[in-house]
N, C-alpha and C positions, 0 to 999 in steps of 0.2 A: 497614347503610347501604343505602338504597333508591336504585337508579340508573335506575329507569324514569322517563322524562320525563312530566311532568304534561301530560295531553291538553289542558287549557285553555290552558296556556302555548304549546304547539305550535300550537293553533288561532289564538291571538293573533299569533304570529310569522308564520304563513302569511298572515293577513289584513294584517299590517303590510307584508310583502313585496309583496303584491298592490297595496296602496294606494300604496306607494312607486313601483311600476312605472307605475301610472296617473298619478301625479304627474309622473314623468319624461316620459311621453308627452304630457301636457298642456303642460308647459313647452316641449317641442320644438314642439308645435303653435303655441303662442303666439309662439315665436321665428320660426317660418316665416311666420306671419301678419304679424308686425311687419315682416319683410323684404319681404314682398309689398306691404304698404302703402307702405313707403319707395320701392320700385321704381315703383309706380303714381304716387306723388307726384312722383318725379323725371321720369318720362315726361311727365306733365302739364305740369310746369315747362318741360322742354325744348321741348315742342310750343308752349307759349305764347311762349317766347323766339324760336323760329324763325319763328313766324307773325308776331309783331310786328316782328321784324327785316326780314322780307320786306315788310311794310307800309311801314316806314320807307324801304327802298330804292326803293319805288315812287314816293316823293316826291322823291328825290334825282336830280339830273341827273348821269349818268356816275358812279354810286356806286363803281365799281371804281377810279376815279382819285382818290378821296378817302381820306385816312388816317383811322384811328380817332380821332385827336386832332381832325381837321377836322370829322368828323361830330359829335363831342362838342361842339365849339364852336358848330356850327349848332344843335344841340338846346338848348344853354345859352341862346343868344340867343332862340330860339323860345319856350322855356318861361318866360323872364323877362318876357314880354309880359303885361300885366295881364289881357287878355281870355282868354288861354290858361289862366292860373292859375284864373280864375273858372270857365271851362268845365270844367276838370278837377275842381274842388271841387264844382260842381253835379252832374256825372255821378256822382261818388263818393257824394254824399248821396242821389241818386236810387236808386242800387244798394243802399245800406245800408237805405233805407226799404223797398225791395222785398223785401230779404232778411228784414227784421224782420216785414213783413206776411205773407209767405208761410210762413216757418218759425218765427216768433217769435224771441226772442233766441237767437243761436247763433253759429256760426262765421262769421268775416268772409269776404268774397268773395275 
């Protein structure tokens, strides 16, 4: 009975182990990049929310004296005006057209 390992099999096992290590490394890199992307998206969203909230407060008289429900009621009345809805639709259409012109079909703004 021959107990010497086949050199070809050993070579293939070594290559398999090396490739599995590369695969683990790439999976970890992909996971890290995905987490970084999520962090960047969250930071951009937070920045947008804070910036737009500050803009809204600039239009309110004594914003600290108003409750969240009262601010919501003000926004509800303001955005139910036809000219406001039309302005919002027009601005969105303009931005969509700019995005399609500059980048071609792609991600929404």
